[in-house]
ROKE-688947 format. One record per residue (C-alpha): x, y, z. Coordinates in pm, whole numbers, padded with zeros to 5 digits, always signed. Example, Ala and Ser with C-alpha at 12.3 -4.5 7.8 and 13.67 -1.06 7.14 Angstrom:
<sites>
+01230-00450+00780+01367-00106+00714
</sites>
This chain:
<sites>
-00814+00551+01941-00985+00421+02253-00967+00111+02470-01320+00032+02348-01155-00120+02042-00815-00231+02167-00700-00444+02453-00358-00299+02533-00199-00631+02630+00109-00659+02406-00018-00377+02182+00313-00191+02225+00479-00486+02052+00265-00428+01743+00304-00048+01744+00682-00066+01781+00736-00331+01514+00867-00225+01173+00799-00566+01025+00421-00612+01054+00238-00818+00792-00137-00755+00783-00375-01018+00646-00701-00863+00527-01002-01018+00356-01349-01163+00394-01431-01439+00639-01375-01791+00509-01093-01697+00273-00828-01878+00475-00656-01597+00668-00634-01791+00995-00498-02093+00809-00230-01869+00659-00123-01723+00992-00114-02070+01150+00107-02194+00866+00337-01891+00867+00382-01886+01244+00336-02259+01313+00071-02177+01571-00292-02272+01630-00501-01956+01651-00873-02002+01684-01066-01715+01843-00916-01554+02152-00550-01637+02193-00323-01333+02156-00370-00982+02022-00648-00732+02074-01020-00714+02019-01242-00554+01759-01599-00675+01713-01430-01011+01685-01068-01086+01756-00772-00945+01567-00504-01207+01619-00130-01203+01568+00170-01433+01596+00541-01412+01519+00715-01587+01233+01050-01758+01278+01229-01447+01145+01054-01208+01384+00779-01067+01162+00439-01010+01324+00154-01151+01115-00175-00981+01205-00503-01149+01117-00798-00909+01089-01157-01033+01118-01326-01070+00780-01515-00787+00614-01846-00969+00652-01813-01116+01001-02033-00873+01193-02409-00828+01182-02364-00452+01211-02117-00423+00925-02094-00042+00931-01997-00038+01297-01756-00325+01234-01583-00142+00950-01550+00174+01160-01381-00031+01430-01145-00182+01172-01067+00167+01044-00987+00289+01396-00765-00012+01461-00580-00008+01129-00504+00362+01152-00274+00313+01453-00085+00006+01330+00242+00041+01136+00287-00214+00858+00552-00331+00616+00317-00537+00402-00061-00558+00355-00174-00892+00214-00516-00891+00054-00648-01244+00093-00916-01393-00130-00998-01747-00230-00985-01901-00575-01314-01926-00763-01395-02058-01108-01511-01708-01208-01209-01481-01236-01440-01177-01227-01535-01270-00871-01168-01268-00770-01125-00923-00923-01438-00788-00750-01324-00919-00412-00981-00761-00458-01123-00429-00583-01327-00407-00265-01008-00428-00056-00778-00222-00279-01013+00074-00242-00955+00063+00134-00576+00077+00102-00552+00303-00204-00305+00533-00027-00070+00242+00042-00062+00075-00299+00316+00021-00287+00274-00203+00019+00003-00428-00120+00039-00795-00204-00226-01050-00295-00262-01402-00159-00510-01626-00340-00596-01932-00131-00735-02280-00209-00521-02312-00523-00459-02689-00492-00579-02771-00846-00461-02453-01018-00233-02497-01320+00064-02276-01407-00124-02149-01712-00421-02051-01496-00189-01870-01254-00051-01669-01545-00402-01589-01673-00522-01472-01332-00204-01267-01275-00253-01088-01608-00616-01006-01526-00521-00873-01182-00238-00664-01326-00471-00514-01588-00772-00452-01364-00609-00375-01029-00259-00255-01122-00074-00497-00892+00231-00666-01041+00234-01046-01090+00544-01073-00869+00331-00942-00580+00077-01225-00616+00101-01552-00424-00107-01859-00509-00135-02054-00184-00240-02415-00132-00224-02681+00135+00062-02838-00061+00280-02528-00006+00506-02563+00297+00523-02295+00565+00888-02230+00471+00801-02175+00105+00508-01947+00189+00721-01739+00426+01000-01717+00166+00756-01589-00098+00616-01329+00142+00963-01215+00252+01075-01177-00110+00787-00938-00178+00824-00764+00158+01193-00693+00095+01089-00448-00181+00863-00250+00055+00918+00037+00298+00756+00042+00642+00436+00248+00675+00432+00437+01004+00060+00495+00977-00185+00336+00737-00390+00607+00567-00756+00516+00571-01073+00717+00516-01399+00602+00667-01568+00688+00339-01338+00458+00144-01381+00180+00397-01759+00203+00418-01814+00252+00045-01648-00082-00031-01958-00267+00087-02142-00375-00228-01956-00125-00447-01711-00273-00695-01592+00013-00913-01274+00015-01118-00921+00108-01013-00871+00325-01324-01185+00523-01237-01081+00556-00872-00744+00697-00981-00917+00933-01224-01149+01052-00948-00852+01128-00724-00688+01330-01005-01007+01529-01066-01051+01590-00693-00696+01718-00672-00754+01948-00972-01073+02079-00808-00900+02158-00478-00612+02340-00651-00854+02543-00863-01068+02625-00561-00769+02770-00376-00682+02985-00678-01039+03115-00707-01048+03189-00334-00724+03384-00365-00861+03591-00655-01192+03637-00474-01021+03772-00162-00817+04015-00372-01124+04153-00555-01252+04484-00419-01556+04518-00640-01871+04315-00564-01951+04266-00931-01607+04111-00979-01661+03886-00677-01993+03768-00822-01832+03708-01162-01557+03498-01001-01814+03291-00814-02015+03213-01127-01695+03142-01319-01597+02886-01058-01947+02736-01057-01923+02699-01436-01579+02538-01398-01721+02293-01140-02005+02185-01371-01766+02134-01663-01533+01935-01437-01820+01703-01345-01906+01664-01714-01544+01575-01798-01529+01321-01518-01867+01173-01618-01749+01124-01976-01441+00934-01858-01645+00714-01623-01903+00627-01890-01622+00523-02126-01446+00304-01871-01738+00152-01677-01975-00069-01874-02224-00117-01591-02457+00186-01581-02542+00156-01212-02174+00149-01114-02103+00450-01339-02384+00645-01169-02245+00556-00825-01897+00682-00926-02037+01010-01060-02252+01065-00751-01953+00988-00529-01748+01252-00711-02032+01505-00676-02054+01433-00305-01677+01472-00267-01669+01824-00410-02006+01939-00270-01876+02021+00077-01585+02234-00050-01802+02413-00307-02069+02474-00044-01803+02628+00180-01696+02860-00103-02061+02958-00160-02099+03055+00207-01777+03257+00187-01916+03447-00111-02254+03509+00055-02087+03633+00372-01855+03869+00181-02140+04017-00028-02357+04073+00279-02072+04256+00449
</sites>
């Protein structure tokens, strides 16, 4: 982490806090309005906090929590650079609660897509995620229930971790709802982010079930690779080494086929399914390529 991305004024306060609440979402979804309501302040652009491409702002609530407002996902012209800066910044901030903020739309699918984009970023910290849906002035109780059920099914976040916010909701009520959710969470010393996950969220919706399946398959691949490496290193005969290599290559191809079958069953959009399969291929390519070089080196020797 470098000073290029952080202004160290008061940064120790953020790093030492075990009660940080992060607001994360696209520009225009009402994050600054939320922080102003929660902290009874008037943040605009450059008050407190530290700087990314645009400002990351924070204020304290009446009970001592720090609410941190990140710039929206689509605020910078150079979005890749912007997301890298966000990744660098997030990776050094402890957090108790990560609030994914999106605004209400008439199309529930759009809400799910917006949330999927953010959930992918924080997949390693699912237990600390909450959702705040803003601009819910005209939302009925029945609609809240419908949206909560869709989010629970598609994104695997419980209805009790969803807040429907509106201008009618007082700051005290909003803070109480947040604190109720936060009380069930454990502080994260370091948010686990991968640049790949952060950058791949741009224009890539996906499905949480498929993401979880991909992680399981990746884990299986890594475990199997270690076992094959162990057997390969034990083998004294070159023909046995070659046989082990081709056996692992065959296993890899069958693993990709198994994953592809699952994706094609769960993802109705062909383009998205192709992206998921390619992503999985890219994930395992580097490790398999490393094993190939190990084999080539051993056979040459």
